[in-house]
Every structure is written in C-alpha cells, then in structure tokens.
C-alpha positions as CSV (number, residue, x, y, z in Angstrom):
1,M,-0.3,0.0,0.0
2,L,2.7,2.5,0.9
3,D,4.8,1.6,-2.5
4,K,1.5,2.5,-4.2
5,L,1.2,5.5,-2.6
6,L,5.0,6.9,-3.1
7,A,4.3,5.9,-6.6
8,V,1.4,8.2,-7.0
9,Q,3.2,11.0,-5.2
10,E,6.0,10.7,-7.6
11,A,3.9,10.7,-10.4
12,V,2.5,14.0,-9.4
13,L,5.6,15.7,-8.8
14,V,6.9,14.6,-12.2
15,S,3.7,15.6,-13.8
16,F,4.1,19.2,-12.1
17,S,7.8,19.3,-12.6
18,H,7.1,18.6,-16.7
19,F,4.3,21.5,-16.5
20,E,6.7,24.0,-15.5
21,Q,9.2,23.0,-17.7
22,W,6.6,23.2,-20.6
23,V,5.9,26.4,-19.3
24,D,9.5,27.8,-19.2
25,R,9.9,26.8,-22.8
26,L,6.9,28.7,-23.6
27,E,8.4,31.9,-21.9
28,E,11.4,31.5,-24.0
29,A,9.3,30.9,-27.5
30,V,7.1,33.7,-26.6
31,W,10.2,36.3,-25.4
32,M,12.0,35.2,-28.8
33,M,8.8,35.5,-30.5
34,D,9.0,32.0,-31.9
35,K,5.7,31.5,-32.9
36,A,6.5,28.3,-34.6
37,R,8.2,26.9,-31.5
38,A,5.5,27.6,-29.2
39,D,2.8,26.1,-32.0
40,E,5.1,23.1,-31.6
41,L,5.3,22.8,-27.8
42,I,1.7,23.6,-27.3
43,E,0.6,20.6,-30.0
44,A,2.9,17.9,-28.4
45,E,1.2,18.8,-25.0
46,K,-2.0,18.5,-26.3
47,R,-1.5,15.2,-28.0
48,Q,0.0,13.9,-24.4
49,L,-2.7,15.5,-22.4
50,C,-5.9,14.2,-24.8
51,L,-4.8,10.7,-23.5
52,V,-4.7,11.3,-19.9
53,E,-7.0,13.9,-18.8
54,T,-10.4,15.0,-19.6
55,D,-11.8,18.3,-21.4
56,I,-12.1,20.0,-18.1
57,Q,-8.8,19.0,-16.8
58,Q,-7.2,20.3,-20.0
59,Y,-9.1,23.2,-19.8
60,Q,-8.0,24.2,-16.2
61,R,-4.4,23.1,-16.8
62,I,-4.1,25.9,-20.0
63,H,-5.5,28.3,-17.5
64,D,-3.1,27.7,-15.2
65,A,-0.2,27.8,-18.0
66,V,-1.5,31.1,-18.7
67,R,-1.9,32.6,-15.4
68,L,2.0,31.1,-14.7
69,L,3.3,32.4,-17.9
70,L,1.8,36.0,-17.8
71,K,3.7,35.9,-14.4
72,K,6.8,34.9,-15.8
73,L,6.6,37.1,-18.8
74,N,5.5,40.2,-16.8
75,A,8.3,39.7,-14.2
76,R,10.7,40.6,-17.1
77,G,9.4,44.0,-17.1
78,A,9.5,45.3,-20.6
79,Y,6.3,44.8,-22.0
80,R,2.8,44.3,-20.3
81,F,1.1,41.0,-21.2
82,E,-2.4,40.4,-20.6
83,T,-5.2,38.3,-21.7
84,N,-9.0,37.6,-21.6
85,L,-9.2,34.0,-20.2
86,L,-11.6,31.7,-22.2
87,D,-14.8,31.4,-20.6
88,E,-15.7,28.2,-18.9
89,E,-18.4,27.0,-21.4
90,N,-15.9,26.4,-24.1
91,T,-14.1,23.6,-22.4
92,L,-13.8,21.1,-25.4
93,H,-10.0,20.5,-25.6
94,A,-10.0,21.3,-29.5
95,M,-11.3,25.0,-28.6
96,T,-9.2,25.4,-25.6
97,Y,-6.2,25.0,-27.2
98,E,-7.2,27.0,-30.7
99,W,-7.8,29.6,-28.0
100,F,-4.4,29.4,-26.4
101,Q,-2.2,29.1,-29.8
102,T,-4.0,32.2,-30.7
103,E,-3.4,34.2,-27.8
104,I,0.3,33.2,-27.8
105,G,0.3,34.6,-31.4
106,T,-1.2,38.1,-30.4
107,W,1.2,38.2,-27.6
108,I,4.4,37.6,-30.2
109,Q,2.6,40.2,-32.6
110,R,2.1,42.8,-29.8
111,L,5.3,42.6,-28.5
112,S,7.1,42.5,-31.8
113,E,5.2,45.7,-32.3
114,Y,6.2,47.0,-28.9
115,R,9.8,46.3,-29.7
116,N,9.9,48.1,-33.2
117,H,8.3,51.0,-31.6
118,E,10.5,51.3,-28.5
119,R,13.7,50.9,-30.4
120,I,13.3,54.4,-31.4
121,N,10.9,56.1,-28.7
122,V,12.3,54.3,-25.4
123,L,16.1,54.9,-26.3
124,G,15.4,58.4,-27.0
125,A,13.4,59.1,-24.0
126,A,16.3,57.6,-22.3
127,L,19.1,59.7,-23.6
128,Q,17.1,62.8,-23.1
129,Y,16.7,62.1,-19.6
130,I,20.0,61.3,-19.0
131,D,20.9,64.5,-20.5
132,E,18.8,66.4,-18.7
133,H,19.8,65.1,-15.3
134,L,23.2,64.4,-16.3
135,F,25.1,66.5,-13.7
136,E,23.1,65.4,-10.8
137,E,24.8,63.2,-8.2
138,E,21.6,60.8,-7.8
139,L,21.4,59.8,-11.5
140,S,21.7,56.4,-11.7
141,L,20.8,53.1,-13.8
142,D,17.9,52.3,-11.4
143,R,16.3,55.9,-11.3
144,V,16.6,56.2,-15.1
145,A,14.6,52.4,-15.5
146,E,12.0,53.9,-12.9
147,K,11.3,56.7,-15.1
148,L,11.2,54.6,-18.1
149,G,8.8,51.9,-16.5
150,V,11.1,49.0,-16.6
151,T,13.2,46.6,-14.8
152,P,16.9,47.8,-14.1
153,T,18.2,44.5,-15.5
154,Y,16.1,45.3,-18.7
155,F,17.1,48.9,-19.2
156,S,21.1,47.8,-18.5
157,H,20.7,45.0,-21.3
158,Y,18.5,47.2,-23.9
159,F,20.8,50.5,-23.5
160,K,24.2,48.3,-23.9
161,K,22.5,46.8,-27.2
162,N,21.3,50.4,-28.8
163,T,24.3,52.2,-27.9
164,N,27.2,49.6,-27.3
165,E,28.0,51.3,-24.0
166,T,26.9,50.4,-20.6
167,F,24.7,53.0,-18.7
168,V,28.0,54.0,-16.6
169,Q,30.1,54.1,-19.5
170,Y,27.9,56.7,-21.5
171,R,27.2,58.9,-18.0
172,M,31.3,58.9,-17.6
173,R,32.0,60.0,-21.1
174,K,29.1,62.9,-20.9
175,R,30.3,64.2,-17.4
176,I,34.2,63.9,-18.7
177,D,33.5,65.7,-22.0
178,K,31.8,68.3,-20.2
179,A,34.4,68.4,-17.3
180,K,37.0,68.8,-20.3
181,Q,34.9,71.8,-21.7
182,L,34.9,73.5,-18.4
183,L,38.7,72.9,-17.9
184,A,39.6,74.8,-20.7
185,V,38.2,77.9,-19.2
186,P,40.8,79.5,-17.3
187,H,38.7,81.2,-14.4
188,Y,36.8,78.0,-13.3
189,K,38.4,76.5,-10.3
190,V,38.9,72.5,-10.4
191,I,36.7,72.1,-7.1
192,D,34.2,74.1,-8.8
193,I,34.0,72.0,-11.5
194,V,33.9,68.8,-9.7
195,A,29.9,69.5,-8.5
196,E,29.2,71.0,-11.9
197,V,29.7,67.7,-13.6
198,G,28.0,65.8,-11.1
199,Y,30.9,64.4,-8.7
200,E,30.6,64.4,-5.0
201,S,34.3,64.8,-4.0
202,Y,37.4,65.7,-6.1
203,P,39.4,62.4,-5.0
204,H,36.5,60.6,-7.2
205,F,36.2,62.9,-10.0
206,S,40.4,62.8,-10.2
207,R,40.4,58.9,-10.8
208,V,37.8,59.1,-13.0
209,F,39.0,61.7,-15.2
210,K,42.5,60.2,-14.9
211,K,41.0,56.8,-16.0
212,A,39.4,58.3,-18.8
213,T,42.1,60.6,-20.0
214,G,44.9,59.2,-18.9
215,H,45.8,62.6,-16.9
216,S,44.8,64.2,-13.5
217,P,42.9,67.2,-14.1
218,T,45.4,69.5,-13.1
219,E,47.7,67.8,-15.9
220,Y,45.1,68.2,-18.4
221,R,44.7,72.0,-18.0
222,G,49.0,71.7,-18.3
223,L,48.4,70.3,-21.9
224,L,46.1,73.2,-22.7
225,G,48.7,75.6,-21.1
226,I,46.7,76.7,-18.4
227,K,48.3,77.1,-14.9
C-alpha cells in the first residue's frame, strides 16, 4: 500500500515538474517571438494530455499555464502582457488549444510591434532624460529605469545593445566631456568643476578623469597651457 502511495506522489511530482518545464519553454518561445516553436510545444502537450485528461482538466491546465506564463513574462519588466481568459462554457479541448495558440500569437505580434516602436522612442526618451539630469549626483541606472517603467536589468541590457556602451560608460563619457570643456576655461576652479559635472568629491572625480583621459585634471589643464 505504501509503495502505491509513493508511486502516486512521484507521478504527481513528475507531472508538475513537466508542467513547469513546459511553461518555461513556452515563455522562452514567446520572448524570442518564435511562434512556430510555441505552436510545436502546444501541439505536443495537446497530444499527450488528450490521452490522460478530460476536457475540463485540460481547460484548467491551460488556464494555469496562461496565469503562470503571464506572471513570468511580466516579471521581465519590458512589456505588459494581458489576456482575457476563455469562458468555462468553451471547455472542449480543441477550442481550448485553439484559443491558447491564438493568444500566444497575439502576444508575440504585440511584443514585436512594441519592440520595433521601442527601439526608437524608448532609447530617445532614455537619452533625453539622462542628458537633462546628467550632472545630478543621484542619476543612476535604477532611477532612469524607474522613469521609463522598466526593470533595471532590462534597461541595462537594452541600453548596452542599442548604444554599444553601458549606462555607466555613457554617463562617465558625457560628464568627462563636459569637464574637459570647463577645464579649458581658465577662470573655472577645478574644485568647482567637480560638483558642476555631478561628482561628490575631488578624489573621486580625479580618479575617474584620469582613468578616462590618462591625465589628472590639473595635468590636463597644463596640456592646454593653463596654469
């Protein structure tokens, strides 16, 4: 009797593990906008479940998959996925899977449209916000991501992909460029330039400046003939 109970428990665990892995693969297919792969995964699951589950059980499983998929996809923080769940009246397995495949197709299409639009508008908004707040000490990747409504991880990857620079590299380059301009003006004191370009202390600014230019701020001024 105990052996039978353990066997049942093991089967349930394997089944749940399989379900999670299936949803993970679907999530990846949607995120990569691979409709063919998503359809393949759904059809394979459909063939398997039709042999062991009733229509209502399959209906519930698909709804559970949709809820979990939405949670996983929305946790990525880039695009807000939404859906209207299928009515319980439509529980025939054919209708359930047809609806699911249609929903997946809609998600992929909208994600594609969002990304195409995003490449132009989000990057422009990000650069504009960074440039407008460039010399504030509080300017950070987290702050810009929050302003844009995306996660810091997503924004970091997105920014690097579209500019070939990390956020920190871009911020440093722009600040150092401004510092060079100010250092070329004789009446500007170096200590005043530090705060002007968004650094909290001279030692920090000096280290960053030397790393970027190979010279300390004072040495750089000397190269310009300014004492």
